[in-house]
C-alpha positions as CSV (number, residue, x, y, z in Angstrom):
1,M,0.0,0.0,0.0
2,T,1.4,3.3,-1.0
3,I,1.1,6.7,0.7
4,M,-1.3,7.7,-1.9
5,D,-3.5,4.7,-1.3
6,A,-3.4,5.4,2.5
7,E,-4.4,9.0,1.9
8,Q,-7.3,7.9,-0.3
9,V,-8.4,5.4,2.4
10,T,-8.2,8.1,5.0
11,E,-10.1,10.6,2.9
12,K,-12.7,7.9,2.2
13,I,-13.1,7.2,5.9
14,L,-13.3,10.9,6.7
15,A,-15.9,11.4,3.9
16,D,-18.0,8.5,5.2
17,A,-17.7,9.9,8.7
18,R,-18.8,13.3,7.6
19,T,-21.8,11.8,5.7
20,D,-22.7,9.7,8.7
21,A,-22.4,12.8,11.0
22,E,-24.6,14.9,8.6
23,K,-27.2,12.1,8.5
24,I,-27.2,11.8,12.3
25,A,-27.6,15.6,12.6
26,S,-30.4,15.6,10.1
27,E,-32.2,12.8,11.8
28,A,-31.8,14.5,15.2
29,K,-33.2,17.7,13.8
30,Q,-36.1,15.8,12.2
31,K,-36.8,14.0,15.5
32,E,-36.6,17.3,17.4
33,A,-39.1,18.8,15.0
34,T,-41.4,15.9,15.4
35,E,-41.2,16.0,19.2
36,Q,-41.7,19.7,19.2
37,A,-44.9,19.3,17.1
38,K,-46.2,16.6,19.5
39,L,-45.5,18.9,22.5
40,D,-47.2,21.9,20.7
41,E,-50.2,19.7,20.0
42,Q,-50.3,18.5,23.7
43,L,-50.0,22.1,24.9
44,D,-52.9,23.2,22.6
45,E,-55.0,20.3,24.0
46,Y,-54.1,21.3,27.6
47,K,-55.0,24.9,26.8
48,K,-58.4,23.8,25.4
49,Q,-59.1,21.6,28.4
50,T,-58.1,24.4,30.8
51,Q,-60.4,26.8,28.9
52,I,-63.3,24.3,29.1
53,L,-62.7,23.7,32.8
54,A,-62.5,27.5,33.5
55,Q,-65.7,28.1,31.6
56,K,-67.5,25.3,33.4
57,A,-66.3,26.7,36.8
58,A,-67.6,30.1,35.8
59,E,-71.0,28.7,34.8
60,D,-71.2,26.7,38.0
61,K,-70.4,29.9,40.0
62,K,-72.9,31.9,38.0
63,S,-75.6,29.2,38.6
64,H,-74.8,29.2,42.3
65,L,-75.0,33.0,42.6
66,L,-78.3,33.1,40.7
67,A,-79.8,30.4,42.9
68,A,-78.7,32.3,46.0
69,A,-80.2,35.5,44.6
70,R,-83.5,33.7,43.8
71,M,-83.6,32.3,47.3
72,E,-83.0,35.7,48.8
73,I,-85.7,37.3,46.6
74,A,-88.1,34.5,47.6
75,K,-87.3,35.0,51.3
76,E,-87.9,38.7,51.0
77,F,-91.1,38.1,49.1
78,L,-92.4,35.7,51.8
79,A,-91.4,38.1,54.6
80,E,-93.3,41.0,52.8
81,K,-96.3,38.7,52.2
82,R,-96.4,37.7,55.9
83,K,-96.2,41.4,56.9
84,I,-99.1,42.2,54.7
85,L,-101.1,39.2,56.0
86,D,-100.4,40.2,59.6
87,E,-101.6,43.8,58.8
88,I,-104.8,42.4,57.2
89,F,-105.5,40.1,60.2
90,T,-104.8,42.9,62.6
91,Q,-107.2,45.2,60.7
92,A,-109.8,42.4,60.6
93,Q,-109.4,41.8,64.3
94,T,-109.8,45.5,65.1
95,Q,-112.9,45.8,62.8
96,L,-114.4,42.8,64.5
97,Q,-113.7,44.1,67.9
98,N,-115.3,47.5,67.0
99,L,-118.5,46.0,65.6
100,P,-121.6,46.6,67.6
101,D,-123.0,43.5,69.2
102,E,-126.0,43.3,66.9
103,E,-123.8,43.3,63.8
104,Y,-121.4,40.8,65.3
105,R,-124.0,38.1,65.5
C-alpha cells in the first residue's frame, strides 16, 4: 500500500464519517421537530381543556350565585307577604272588635 492509497483510504473514511455525521444531525433535527410538534399539540390540548374547565367553573359559580339570589328574593317576598297578611289580620281583628254586638251576631 502506498502513501497515496493510504491518503485515499483516510479521505474515504473521513468522507464517510462526515456523511454519517450529517445524516445523524439531520435525523436529530427531524426527531426534534417531530417531538416539538407533538409537544405543541399537547400544549394546545391542555389549553383547550383548561379553557373548558374554567368556563364550566364560571358557569357553576354563576348558577350558584343566581340560585342564591333567587332564594334571597323568595325569602324577602315571603317576609313581605307575611307582613301584609299580619296587617290584614290585625285590621280584621280591630274591625271585628269594634263591631256593635247586633252586627257581630
